[in-house]
C-alpha positions in Angstrom: 100.6 64.3 97.8 103.7 64.7 99.9 103.3 61.1 101.3 102.9 59.7 97.7 105.9 61.7 96.6 108.1 60.3 99.3 107.0 56.8 98.5 107.5 57.4 94.8 111.0 58.8 95.4 112.0 55.8 97.5 110.5 53.3 95.0 112.0 55.0 91.9 115.3 55.5 93.8 115.5 51.8 94.6 114.5 50.9 91.0 117.2 53.2 89.6 119.8 51.7 92.0 118.9 48.1 91.0 118.8 48.9 87.3 122.2 50.7 87.5 123.7 47.7 89.4 122.3 45.3 86.7 123.7 47.5 83.9 127.1 47.7 85.5 127.2 43.9 85.9 126.2 43.5 82.2 128.8 46.1 81.1 131.5 44.4 83.2 130.6 41.0 81.7 130.7 42.6 78.2 134.1 44.1 79.1 135.4 40.7 80.2 134.2 39.1 77.0 136.0 41.7 74.9 139.2 41.3 76.9 138.9 37.5 76.6 138.7 37.9 72.9 141.7 40.1 72.9 143.5 37.5 75.1 142.7 34.7 72.7 143.9 36.8 69.8 147.2 37.5 71.7 147.6 33.8 72.5 146.9 32.8 68.9 149.5 35.3 67.6 152.2 34.0 70.0 154.9 31.7 68.7 156.9 30.1 71.5 160.4 29.2 70.5 161.6 27.8 73.8 160.6 27.4 77.5 161.5 30.9 78.3 160.9 32.6 75.0 157.8 33.6 73.0 157.1 36.2 70.4 153.8 37.3 68.8 154.3 36.8 65.1 150.9 37.6 63.8 149.7 41.2 63.5 148.0 42.5 66.6 145.3 45.0 67.2 146.3 48.5 66.2 145.9 50.0 69.6 148.5 47.6 71.0 151.0 49.2 68.6 150.1 52.7 69.7 151.6 54.1 72.9 149.0 55.4 75.4 146.1 53.9 73.4 144.5 52.5 76.6 145.0 48.8 75.5 148.1 47.0 76.8 149.5 43.5 76.7 152.3 41.5 78.3 153.7 38.0 78.2 155.7 36.6 81.2 157.6 33.4 81.8 156.8 31.0 84.6 159.5 32.7 86.7 157.8 36.0 86.3 160.2 37.5 83.9 158.7 39.8 81.2 159.3 38.2 77.8 157.3 40.6 75.7 155.3 43.8 76.1 153.2 45.6 73.5 154.5 49.0 72.2 151.4 50.7 73.8 152.9 50.1 77.3 155.8 52.5 76.5 155.7 55.4 79.0 152.9 53.9 81.1 153.6 52.1 84.4 151.1 49.3 84.0 151.0 46.7 86.7 149.8 43.3 85.3 150.0 41.5 88.6 152.0 38.4 89.6 152.5 35.4 87.3 149.8 32.7 87.6 149.9 29.0 88.3 149.3 26.7 85.4 145.7 26.9 84.1 144.9 29.8 86.5 142.8 32.8 85.3 142.5 36.2 87.0 140.5 39.4 86.4 140.9 42.6 88.5 140.9 46.4 88.5 143.9 48.6 89.1 145.3 52.1 88.4 148.1 53.2 86.2 150.8 54.2 88.7 150.9 57.9 89.4 147.7 58.6 87.5 143.9 58.4 88.2 143.5 56.2 85.1 141.7 52.9 86.0 142.5 49.7 84.2 140.8 46.3 83.9 143.4 43.5 83.8 142.8 40.0 82.6 145.5 37.3 82.9 145.7 33.7 81.9 148.4 31.0 82.4 149.1 28.8 79.3 151.2 25.6 79.2 152.6 24.3 76.0 153.5 20.6 76.4 156.6 19.0 74.7 158.0 22.3 73.5 161.6 21.5 72.4 161.6 18.5 74.7 160.1 20.3 77.8 156.8 21.9 78.8 156.7 25.7 78.6 154.4 27.9 80.8 153.6 31.5 80.1 151.3 34.1 81.6 149.4 36.3 79.1 148.0 39.6 80.4 145.8 42.2 78.7 144.9 45.5 80.3 142.3 47.9 79.1 141.4 51.4 80.2 138.0 51.8 81.9 137.3 55.2 80.4 135.0 53.9 77.7 133.3 51.6 80.3 132.9 54.3 82.8 131.6 56.7 80.2 129.0 54.1 79.1 127.9 53.5 82.7 127.7 57.3 83.5 125.7 57.9 80.3 123.3 55.1 81.1 123.0 56.3 84.7 122.3 59.9 83.6 119.6 58.8 81.2 118.1 56.4 83.8 117.9 59.2 86.4 116.5 61.6 83.8 113.9 59.3 82.5 112.8 58.2 86.0 112.7 61.8 87.3 110.5 62.8 84.3 108.3 59.7 84.8 108.0 60.6 88.6 107.0 64.2 87.8 104.5 63.0 85.2 103.1 60.5 87.6 102.8 63.1 90.4 101.2 65.6 88.0 98.6 63.0 86.8 98.0 61.9 90.4 97.5 65.6 91.5 95.0 66.2 88.7 93.2 62.9 89.5 93.0 63.8 93.3 91.9 67.3 92.5 89.1 65.9 90.3 88.1 63.3 92.8 88.1 65.8 95.7 85.9 68.4 94.0 82.8 67.3 96.0 84.8 67.5 99.2 86.0 71.0 98.4 82.4 72.0 97.5 81.2 70.5 100.8 83.8 72.4 102.7 82.9 75.7 100.9 79.2 75.3 101.6 79.8 74.4 105.2 81.8 77.6 105.6 79.1 79.6 103.9 76.5 78.1 106.3 78.7 79.0 109.2 79.1 82.5 107.9 75.4 82.8 107.3 75.5 83.4 103.6 73.4 80.2 103.0 70.8 78.4 105.1 71.4 74.8 103.9 73.7 72.6 101.9 73.0 72.2 98.2 71.8 69.1 96.4 73.2 66.7 93.8 76.0 65.1 95.8 77.9 61.9 95.0 76.5 58.7 96.4 79.2 58.6 99.1 78.4 62.1 100.4 74.6 62.2 100.0 73.8 60.6 103.4 76.2 63.1 105.1 74.7 66.2 103.4 71.1 65.1 103.8 71.6 64.5 107.6 73.4 67.8 108.0 70.5 69.6 106.3 68.0 67.7 108.5 70.1 68.7 111.5 70.1 72.4 110.5 66.3 72.4 109.9 65.7 70.6 113.2 67.8 73.1 115.1 65.9 76.0 113.6 62.6 74.5 114.5 63.7 73.7 118.0 64.8 77.3 118.7 61.6 78.6 117.2 59.5 76.3 119.5 61.6 77.4 122.4 61.1 81.1 121.7 57.4 80.7 121.1 56.8 78.7 124.2 58.8 80.9 126.5 57.2 84.0 125.0 53.7 82.6 125.4 54.4 81.7 129.0 55.8 85.1 129.9 53.0 86.9 128.2 50.3 84.8 129.8 51.6 85.7 133.2 51.5 89.4 132.7 47.6 89.6 132.7 47.1 87.8 136.1 49.7 90.1 137.6 48.0 93.2 136.3 44.7 92.0 137.8 46.4 91.3 141.1 48.0 94.8 141.2 44.5 96.4 140.6 43.1 94.3 143.4 45.7 95.5 145.8 44.1 98.9 145.9 41.4 97.5 148.2 44.0 96.4 150.8 45.7 98.5 153.5 49.0 100.3 153.0 51.2 97.8 154.7 50.0 94.6 152.9 50.0 96.6 149.7 53.6 97.5 150.0 54.6 93.9 150.7 52.6 92.5 147.8 53.8 95.4 145.5 57.4 94.3 146.1 56.7 90.7 145.2 54.7 91.7 142.2 57.5 93.9 141.0 59.9 91.0 141.5 57.7 88.7 139.5 57.3 91.4 136.8 61.1 91.7 136.6 61.4 87.9 136.1 58.7 88.0 133.4 60.5 90.9 131.7 63.7 89.0 131.8 62.2 85.8 130.3 60.4 87.8 127.6 63.7 89.3 126.6 65.2 85.9 126.5 62.3 84.7 124.4 62.9 87.5 122.0 66.5 86.3 121.5 67.2 83.7 118.9 68.7 81.3 121.4 72.3 81.5 120.3 74.3 81.4 117.1 72.7 79.1 114.5 74.3 77.7 111.4 72.7 79.4 108.4 71.9 82.7 110.1 72.5 85.8 107.9 75.3 88.0 109.4 74.4 91.4 110.7 76.3 94.6 110.0 77.5 96.0 113.3 77.9 99.7 112.4 74.3 100.5 111.6 73.1 98.9 114.9 75.6 100.9 116.9 74.7 104.1 115.0 71.0 103.6 115.8 71.6 102.9 119.4 73.9 105.9 119.7 71.3 108.3 118.3 68.6 106.9 120.6 70.7 107.0 123.8 71.9 110.6 123.1 68.3 111.6 123.1 67.5 109.7 126.3 70.5 111.1 128.1 70.5 114.5 126.5 70.7 116.2 129.9 74.2 114.7 130.4 75.8 116.2 127.3 77.7 112.9 126.8 80.7 112.5 124.5 79.7 109.2 122.8 82.6 107.8 120.8 82.5 104.9 118.4 85.4 103.0 116.8 83.7 100.5 114.5 85.2 98.3 111.8 83.3 99.3 108.7 81.7 96.1 107.2 82.2 94.2 110.5 79.5 91.6 110.8 78.0 89.8 113.8 77.1 86.2 113.0 73.7 85.9 114.7 70.3 87.5 115.2 70.0 91.3 114.8 67.5 91.5 117.7 70.0 89.7 120.0 72.8 92.2 119.0 70.5 95.2 119.5 69.4 94.0 122.9 72.9 93.1 124.0 74.6 96.3 122.9 71.5 98.4 124.0 71.8 97.1 127.6 75.5 97.6 127.7 75.4 101.1 126.3 72.4 102.1 128.4 74.2 100.9 131.5 77.3 102.9 130.4 75.3 106.1 129.7 73.4 105.8 133.0 76.6 105.7 135.1 78.9 107.8 132.9 79.8 111.3 133.9 80.6 112.7 130.5 82.1 110.0 128.2 81.1 106.7 126.7 83.1 104.7 124.1 82.4 101.6 122.1 84.9 99.9 119.8 85.2 96.7 117.9 88.1 94.5 116.9 88.4 91.4 114.7 90.7 88.4 115.3 91.1 87.2 111.8 93.3 84.3 112.7 91.3 83.0 115.6 88.1 81.1 116.1 85.2 82.5 114.1 82.9 81.9 117.0 84.9 84.5 119.1 86.4 86.6 116.3 84.4 89.7 117.0 85.4 91.8 120.0 83.4 94.6 121.7 84.7 97.0 124.3 82.3 99.4 126.1 83.8 101.9 128.5 82.6 104.9 130.5 84.0 107.4 133.0 81.6 106.7 135.8 82.4 105.3 139.2 83.0 101.7 137.8 82.1 98.4 139.4 84.0 97.1 142.4 85.7 93.7 141.8 83.6 92.1 144.5 80.4 93.1 142.7 81.4 92.0 139.2 80.1 88.5 139.4 76.9 89.5 141.2 75.8 92.2 138.6 75.7 89.4 136.0 73.1 87.5 137.8 69.4 88.2 137.5 68.4 90.9 140.0 72.0 91.6 141.0 72.8 95.3 141.3 75.9 97.2 142.4 73.9 100.2 143.6 70.5 99.2 145.2 69.6 102.9 145.6 69.4 103.4 141.9 66.0 102.4 140.2 66.1 99.3 138.2 65.5 95.6 138.2 69.1 94.3 137.7 68.1 92.5 134.5 70.1 94.3 131.8 73.6 92.9 132.5 72.1 89.5 133.3 70.5 89.5 129.9 73.7 90.5 128.2 75.6 87.7 130.0 72.9 85.1 129.0 73.0 86.2 125.4 76.8 86.0 125.3 76.8 82.5 126.7 74.1 81.4 124.2 76.4 82.4 121.4 79.4 80.6 123.0 81.2 83.9 123.6 82.9 85.4 126.6 82.3 88.5 128.7 84.7 90.2 131.1 84.3 93.3 133.4 87.4 95.4 134.2 88.4 99.0 135.1 88.2 101.5 132.2 91.1 103.7 131.3 88.6 106.6 131.8 88.0 105.6 135.4 84.7 103.8 135.0 83.6 100.3 134.0 85.0 98.4 131.0 83.0 95.5 129.4 84.8 93.3 127.0 82.9 90.8 124.9 84.0 88.1 122.3 81.2 87.0 119.9 80.9 85.3 116.5 81.9 87.6 113.6 83.8 88.4 110.5 86.5 90.8 109.5 85.9 94.3 108.0 87.9 97.4 107.2 88.6 99.9 109.9 86.7 103.2 110.3 86.8 105.6 113.2 83.9 108.1 113.7 
């Protein structure tokens, strides 16, 4: 609309300029014709009675008889001497220009001396042959005020600008309505895509214009194909991990028949394989990342459930478990993924905390929706050394080998965050322990502290 408006202003501006120029030319030609008629009337009324004398004998236009009327006339001899002036010149210093050569005509604009009044002056040289035995040459001049001419031009210009401005506004309004009507399908498509991204609908609607039907049908096919691909991935990985658990259980039972030393060696390898299977089964339980069309998940209920469960598990620690959750904040993804992710983080925090654990959320309303939801989990434990922070995010990596565990929880968290296109950072907590900061897909909610 701005581009069209700029072009329209330039086009209409040029049109107004050209029409104004044409009208001024037409008005000037009309002024010349009127002054020529007045000149002819003055010449017709003149009665030369000698080479250097002429006097208008017929009645002239009334304005020529009225001082300051705006119409002035003068007759000069060939030598330039003023022979006659109209009574209207009285009190006005009108300059009619120099005398002209025989047969010469001249038209020009000038000012009344000492005033801003503009005049148009027309002069013509007339020669009477055989006047009293000798030719007589006179210069007739008529001057007319431009007030009426300028008022006419100004009035036309004002009307011209007004009409074209109104026409431009009308054109822009009609064009805006037309564009708005034509772009309704595009706005609908934009709205539905945002709804799919936010998880409030699973697919795009039907009944699209012919130009958009291929796009929407292909997008719907893409969404459905992505859901099926993730489902097959989850099913295949889950089946594989589950099928390996039974052979491992049989192997563990068979170890009872071996000696202590071989049993310890094989037990360790079987535990390692069990840890791998557990990790893969957890990944299989995940949705495989943020999908378009997923229903958003309320964060507060998930955190509340995890808090209640962990306070029971670590009841012997008498933990201060703080939450600062945005009421209504939603995670755009799978609820199981969110539960698994926060459960591992909070379990890790409770395990290492001395007396305090805190989880809080934040929303970046103006940022990328895929990383709009922020989580911060902190504890007052001994923290994680900077050299160990990258290792604890790998499968089997642990900061304290003496503490029981498989080193899978944080690796699972890291994998899930990556699947959703988010970010994860480990830092020092303000309470003295570890601080985990995550950015995940989400939407804004109102703030609530509990």
